[in-house]
C-alpha positions as CSV (number, residue, x, y, z in Angstrom):
1,M,42.9,-44.8,4.1
2,D,43.8,-47.8,1.8
3,L,45.0,-46.2,-1.5
4,A,45.6,-50.1,-3.1
5,R,41.7,-50.2,-2.8
6,I,40.8,-46.6,-4.0
7,L,42.3,-46.1,-6.7
8,P,41.4,-48.5,-9.2
9,V,37.9,-47.4,-8.0
10,C,39.0,-43.8,-9.5
11,L,40.1,-45.1,-13.0
12,L,37.1,-47.0,-13.3
13,L,34.8,-44.5,-12.7
14,L,37.3,-41.8,-14.8
15,A,37.0,-44.2,-17.8
16,S,33.2,-44.5,-17.0
17,L,32.9,-40.5,-17.3
18,A,34.9,-40.6,-20.7
19,H,32.6,-43.1,-22.2
20,A,30.0,-41.5,-21.7
21,Q,31.0,-38.0,-22.7
22,S,32.1,-40.0,-26.4
23,K,28.2,-41.3,-26.6
24,D,26.9,-37.5,-25.9
25,P,25.9,-36.0,-29.2
26,A,26.9,-32.8,-28.6
27,Q,30.7,-34.1,-28.3
28,S,30.4,-35.7,-31.4
29,K,28.8,-33.2,-33.4
30,D,30.6,-31.2,-36.2
31,P,30.5,-27.7,-35.1
32,V,31.5,-26.2,-38.7
33,A,29.5,-28.0,-40.9
34,P,27.9,-26.8,-43.7
35,P,24.2,-25.1,-42.1
36,S,20.9,-26.6,-43.2
37,A,17.3,-24.8,-43.3
38,C,15.8,-28.1,-43.9
39,A,17.2,-31.2,-42.3
40,A,15.3,-31.1,-39.1
41,L,12.2,-31.4,-40.5
42,P,10.6,-35.1,-41.1
43,E,10.9,-37.0,-44.7
44,T,7.6,-37.8,-43.8
45,G,4.3,-35.9,-42.3
46,M,1.6,-33.3,-43.2
47,V,2.0,-30.4,-46.0
48,A,0.4,-28.2,-47.4
49,A,-1.9,-28.5,-49.8
50,P,-4.4,-26.6,-52.4
51,A,-7.4,-25.0,-51.3
52,P,-10.0,-22.8,-52.3
53,P,-10.0,-19.3,-50.5
54,Q,-12.4,-18.6,-47.5
55,S,-14.7,-16.1,-47.2
56,E,-17.0,-14.2,-44.9
57,P,-19.6,-10.8,-45.2
58,A,-17.5,-8.1,-44.8
59,R,-18.4,-6.2,-42.0
60,P,-19.9,-2.2,-41.5
61,A,-18.3,0.0,-39.9
62,P,-19.6,3.4,-37.9
63,D,-18.0,5.0,-40.6
64,R,-20.1,3.7,-43.3
65,T,-17.0,1.8,-44.6
66,L,-16.7,-1.6,-44.7
67,R,-14.0,-3.7,-42.4
68,C,-12.5,-7.2,-42.6
69,P,-10.8,-9.5,-39.9
70,P,-6.9,-9.0,-39.8
71,D,-5.3,-10.8,-42.5
72,W,-8.2,-11.2,-45.0
73,A,-8.6,-8.9,-47.5
74,L,-12.2,-6.7,-48.8
75,D,-13.4,-8.3,-52.5
76,M,-15.4,-6.1,-54.0
77,T,-15.1,-7.7,-57.3
78,G,-18.5,-9.9,-57.1
79,R,-22.2,-9.1,-56.3
80,L,-21.9,-8.1,-52.8
81,P,-18.7,-7.5,-50.9
82,V,-16.7,-10.3,-49.3
83,C,-13.8,-10.8,-46.9
84,T,-11.3,-13.4,-47.8
85,R,-8.0,-14.9,-47.3
86,P,-6.4,-17.9,-48.9
87,G,-7.5,-21.6,-48.3
88,M,-5.7,-24.0,-46.0
89,A,-5.7,-27.7,-46.1
90,Q,-2.6,-30.5,-45.6
91,R,-2.1,-33.7,-47.0
92,P,0.5,-36.4,-46.6
93,G,3.9,-35.7,-48.1
94,N,8.1,-34.9,-47.4
95,P,8.1,-31.7,-45.1
96,R,12.1,-31.9,-45.5
97,A,11.3,-31.7,-49.5
98,A,8.6,-28.8,-49.7
99,C,11.0,-26.7,-47.2
100,R,13.6,-27.1,-50.0
101,A,10.8,-26.8,-52.6
102,S,10.4,-23.3,-51.1
103,L,14.2,-22.4,-50.8
104,P,15.2,-19.9,-53.3
105,L,18.9,-21.2,-55.3
106,G,20.5,-19.0,-57.7
107,P,21.5,-18.0,-60.2
108,I,25.3,-18.3,-59.8
109,A,27.7,-15.5,-60.7
110,A,30.2,-16.3,-63.7
111,I,33.2,-17.9,-62.4
112,A,36.5,-16.4,-63.8
113,P,38.7,-19.0,-66.2
114,R,40.9,-21.9,-63.8
115,W,44.5,-23.4,-64.2
116,R,44.4,-26.5,-66.4
117,P,47.7,-28.2,-66.6
118,T,48.8,-29.1,-70.1
119,R,49.7,-33.2,-70.4
120,S,53.1,-32.3,-70.3
121,C,53.6,-30.4,-67.5
122,P,54.8,-32.4,-64.6
123,Q,52.2,-30.8,-61.8
124,A,50.2,-33.4,-62.6
125,S,47.0,-30.9,-61.4
126,I,46.5,-27.3,-60.3
127,T,44.2,-26.0,-57.0
128,S,42.5,-23.0,-56.8
129,D,39.7,-21.3,-54.3
130,I,36.4,-20.4,-56.0
131,R,33.4,-18.2,-54.4
132,L,30.5,-19.5,-55.5
133,M,27.8,-16.8,-55.4
134,G,24.5,-17.0,-55.6
135,A,21.5,-17.4,-52.9
136,G,21.3,-20.4,-51.1
137,A,25.1,-21.4,-52.4
138,G,26.8,-22.7,-49.4
139,M,23.3,-24.3,-47.9
140,G,24.0,-27.9,-46.8
141,D,21.1,-28.9,-48.3
142,A,22.3,-28.0,-51.6
143,E,24.1,-30.6,-53.5
144,L,27.0,-29.2,-55.3
145,T,28.8,-31.8,-58.5
146,A,30.9,-31.0,-61.6
147,V,29.5,-31.8,-64.7
148,P,31.2,-34.3,-66.0
149,A,33.2,-35.3,-63.5
150,T,36.0,-36.2,-65.0
151,G,39.4,-34.4,-64.1
152,V,37.3,-31.8,-62.0
153,T,37.7,-32.7,-57.6
154,L,35.3,-29.9,-55.3
155,K,35.6,-29.4,-51.6
156,T,33.5,-27.4,-49.8
157,L,35.1,-25.2,-47.5
158,V,33.8,-25.1,-44.2
159,G,36.3,-23.3,-41.9
160,G,36.0,-23.6,-38.1
161,P,38.1,-22.8,-34.8
162,G,41.4,-22.8,-35.9
163,A,41.2,-22.6,-39.5
164,A,43.9,-21.0,-41.7
165,L,42.3,-18.1,-43.4
166,A,42.0,-19.4,-47.2
167,D,40.2,-22.6,-45.5
168,N,37.9,-20.1,-43.5
169,P,34.5,-18.6,-45.7
170,A,32.9,-16.6,-42.2
171,A,36.8,-14.7,-42.5
172,Q,36.7,-13.9,-46.0
173,G,32.7,-12.9,-45.8
174,C,31.0,-15.8,-47.5
175,F,28.2,-17.0,-45.6
176,A,26.4,-19.7,-46.6
177,H,23.1,-17.7,-47.8
178,D,24.7,-16.5,-50.6
179,C,28.5,-18.0,-51.1
180,R,29.9,-21.3,-51.4
181,L,33.5,-21.3,-50.6
182,V,34.8,-24.6,-53.1
183,R,38.4,-25.4,-53.5
184,V,39.0,-26.9,-57.2
185,T,41.8,-29.4,-58.0
186,I,41.9,-29.6,-62.2
187,A,43.7,-32.6,-63.7
188,A,45.3,-32.4,-67.3
189,D,42.2,-34.7,-68.5
190,A,39.5,-32.4,-67.5
191,P,37.4,-31.6,-70.1
192,D,36.4,-28.2,-71.9
193,G,32.4,-27.2,-70.9
194,V,32.5,-28.2,-67.1
195,Q,29.6,-26.9,-65.6
196,L,29.1,-26.4,-62.1
197,R,25.5,-28.1,-61.0
198,L,24.0,-27.0,-57.7
199,S,20.8,-28.2,-57.1
200,W,18.4,-29.3,-54.0
201,P,18.0,-33.4,-53.5
202,G,15.5,-34.1,-56.2
203,G,14.8,-30.4,-57.5
204,E,15.6,-28.5,-60.9
205,P,19.5,-28.0,-60.7
206,V,21.2,-23.9,-61.7
207,M,24.4,-24.5,-63.8
208,A,27.7,-22.6,-64.0
209,A,30.0,-23.0,-66.3
210,L,34.0,-23.6,-64.8
211,P,35.9,-22.0,-67.7
212,M,39.7,-23.4,-68.1
213,V,42.6,-22.3,-69.3
214,T,45.4,-25.1,-70.4
215,V,48.9,-23.8,-68.9
216,C,51.9,-25.1,-67.7
217,P,53.5,-23.1,-64.0
218,D,57.0,-24.4,-64.6
219,P,57.7,-22.7,-67.6
220,A,60.7,-25.2,-67.8
221,A,58.1,-27.7,-68.7
222,R,56.0,-25.8,-71.4
223,R,56.3,-27.2,-75.1
């Protein structure tokens, strides 16, 4: 067996295999991204539209009562008893946006005051973690911003394999349907009255106040 001829072929096959794995979407997908309830839906398609209720005559039963098919309701308010159910119709629209509009969001539970450094403090900023509690707070579809954003930096922690306890929301019982673990960094120039704004894209936001207390963790630098 001529090893000099076989070895280059083996190396070429290994390189091709490694390249194919790097192109595999399953290999590149973020395994710990915040879950999304609606991202798989298209932005163009058919969505539900208002429609008049459907009705049909009620059916007499052997016991002299009236019956309706499953999922229909008996309506006795008219001249004749009828069975009704909500009408169904569709129209062109944005299925992803319609999905988001149907999801509950908030309200957000009150947030305890966070530390903000004094301007003379040698520590330029102070970082702490917040459990943002409320319906849908941790879903990947929900956008979180600080208003105004001056001096405030937000980072959503998503954990994952090998993550430290402080960085792992699941290990702290914080799950996306009602909790988001957020690392907040506040600088000395952060203003009073900052609000955390949570919203579905294009939807109405829910707001939560981010109260601050001005301190300097280094006692020697206090004035």
